[in-house]
C-alpha positions as CSV (number, residue, x, y, z in Angstrom):
1,M,-20.7,-17.1,-1.5
2,A,-21.2,-17.5,2.2
3,G,-18.7,-15.5,4.1
4,L,-17.9,-13.0,1.3
5,T,-19.4,-9.9,2.6
6,H,-19.2,-7.9,-0.7
7,F,-21.9,-10.1,-2.2
8,D,-25.5,-10.2,-1.4
9,A,-27.7,-13.3,-1.3
10,A,-28.2,-13.2,-5.1
11,G,-24.4,-12.9,-5.8
12,A,-24.5,-9.2,-6.7
13,A,-21.7,-6.9,-5.6
14,Q,-22.5,-4.7,-2.7
15,M,-20.8,-2.3,-0.3
16,V,-20.8,-3.7,3.2
17,D,-23.0,-2.0,5.8
18,V,-20.7,-1.0,8.6
19,S,-23.1,1.3,10.4
20,G,-23.8,-1.1,13.2
21,K,-20.1,-1.8,13.9
22,P,-18.3,-0.1,16.8
23,D,-15.4,2.3,16.2
24,T,-12.2,0.7,17.1
25,A,-8.4,1.5,16.6
26,R,-7.3,0.0,13.3
27,L,-3.8,-0.6,12.0
28,A,-2.5,-2.2,8.8
29,I,1.0,-2.6,7.5
30,A,1.8,-3.7,3.9
31,R,5.1,-4.2,2.1
32,G,6.5,-4.8,-1.4
33,W,9.5,-3.9,-3.4
34,V,10.8,-2.8,-6.8
35,A,13.7,-4.8,-8.2
36,M,16.1,-3.0,-10.6
37,R,19.5,-3.3,-12.2
38,P,22.5,-2.1,-10.0
39,E,23.1,0.9,-12.1
40,T,19.5,2.0,-11.8
41,L,19.6,1.5,-8.0
42,A,22.8,3.7,-7.9
43,L,20.8,6.6,-9.4
44,V,18.4,6.3,-6.4
45,T,21.1,6.0,-3.7
46,E,23.2,8.7,-5.2
47,G,20.2,11.0,-5.8
48,T,21.0,11.5,-9.5
49,A,17.9,10.3,-11.2
50,A,16.8,12.7,-14.0
51,K,13.3,13.1,-12.5
52,G,14.6,14.0,-9.1
53,D,14.1,12.6,-5.6
54,V,12.7,9.2,-6.5
55,L,12.1,8.0,-2.8
56,G,10.6,11.3,-1.7
57,V,8.2,11.5,-4.6
58,A,7.2,7.8,-4.3
59,R,6.6,8.4,-0.5
60,L,4.2,11.3,-1.2
61,A,2.5,9.3,-4.0
62,G,1.9,6.4,-1.6
63,I,0.4,8.7,1.1
64,M,-1.8,10.4,-1.5
65,A,-3.0,7.0,-2.8
66,A,-3.9,5.7,0.6
67,K,-6.2,8.7,1.0
68,R,-7.8,8.1,-2.4
69,T,-8.3,4.3,-2.0
70,A,-12.1,4.5,-2.0
71,D,-11.9,6.3,-5.4
72,L,-9.8,3.4,-6.8
73,I,-11.3,0.3,-5.2
74,P,-15.1,0.2,-6.0
75,L,-16.4,-1.3,-2.7
76,C,-14.1,0.3,-0.2
77,H,-15.5,2.8,2.2
78,P,-14.1,6.4,2.3
79,L,-12.3,6.6,5.6
80,A,-10.8,9.3,7.8
81,L,-7.3,8.2,8.2
82,S,-5.3,9.1,11.3
83,K,-1.9,8.3,10.0
84,V,-0.3,7.2,6.8
85,A,3.5,6.6,6.7
86,V,5.3,5.3,3.7
87,D,8.9,4.3,3.9
88,L,11.1,3.4,1.1
89,A,14.6,2.0,1.6
90,P,17.3,0.9,-1.0
91,D,18.5,-2.6,-0.5
92,V,21.8,-2.7,-2.5
93,P,22.6,-6.4,-1.9
94,A,19.1,-7.4,-3.0
95,G,19.0,-5.0,-5.9
96,R,15.8,-3.4,-5.0
97,V,13.9,-0.7,-3.1
98,G,11.8,-1.9,-0.3
99,I,8.6,-0.3,0.5
100,E,6.4,-0.3,3.7
101,A,3.2,1.5,4.4
102,Q,1.5,1.9,7.8
103,V,-2.0,3.2,8.0
104,R,-4.2,3.9,11.1
105,T,-7.7,5.1,11.8
106,T,-10.3,4.7,14.4
107,G,-13.5,3.5,12.8
108,P,-15.9,0.6,12.0
109,T,-13.8,-0.9,9.2
110,G,-10.2,-1.7,8.6
111,V,-7.4,0.0,6.6
112,E,-5.8,-3.0,4.8
113,M,-6.7,-1.9,1.4
114,E,-5.3,1.7,2.1
115,A,-1.9,0.2,3.1
116,L,-1.8,-2.1,0.1
117,T,-2.8,0.8,-2.2
118,A,-0.1,3.0,-0.7
119,V,2.6,0.3,-1.4
120,S,1.3,-0.3,-4.9
121,V,1.3,3.4,-5.9
122,A,4.6,4.1,-4.3
123,A,6.1,1.1,-6.3
124,L,4.5,2.3,-9.6
125,T,5.9,5.8,-8.9
126,V,9.4,4.4,-8.5
127,Y,9.0,2.6,-11.8
128,D,7.7,5.7,-13.5
129,M,10.5,7.8,-12.3
130,L,13.1,5.3,-13.4
131,K,11.7,3.7,-16.5
132,A,13.6,5.9,-18.9
133,V,16.8,4.0,-17.8
134,D,15.4,0.6,-16.9
135,R,12.2,-0.8,-18.3
136,S,13.1,-4.2,-16.9
137,M,12.2,-3.4,-13.3
138,V,10.0,-5.7,-11.5
139,I,7.4,-4.8,-8.9
140,G,6.8,-7.6,-6.4
141,D,5.6,-9.2,-3.3
142,I,3.1,-6.6,-2.4
143,R,1.3,-8.1,0.7
144,L,-0.4,-7.4,4.0
145,V,2.0,-8.2,6.9
146,L,0.0,-6.9,9.8
147,K,-3.6,-6.0,10.7
148,E,-5.0,-5.0,14.1
149,G,-8.4,-4.0,15.3
150,G,-12.0,-5.0,14.6
151,K,-13.9,-8.2,15.1
152,S,-11.3,-10.5,13.5
153,G,-8.5,-9.1,15.7
154,R,-4.9,-9.4,14.8
155,F,-3.4,-10.9,11.7
156,E,0.3,-11.3,11.2
157,S,1.8,-12.9,8.1
158,G,4.7,-14.4,10.1
159,E,7.3,-12.5,8.0
């Protein structure tokens, strides 16, 4: 298990000790989407979904989820986040809602999991708000597209 920092020498799960790492500016951007039928997407774009403002509620859910990542992912550190922005945009030609989360902090560990969690929960919220009219929606392609800061430096997915 060499190189996997969430395991000790015996293979047991452990929280990584970041106490000796310097604070640096950290950024992570994640993306994903929720595909749906055209008539379902029309409810989103026209603002006529029965449960209300789908994109606004999903944005707030994503922000709240980023702040609670350490409560959801067992070995994540609780972090003081400097910024969480979640953007949702209907893409009518593709038949989906695109989701992007940007998370920033200054600290000893990165915010990739917070960005991924924000996108995931925003997508689940879109599904929840529209499931009464379209249970065939598909949540997909949730991935990290950019990470900056820390010892490993910059990562870009090339997207």
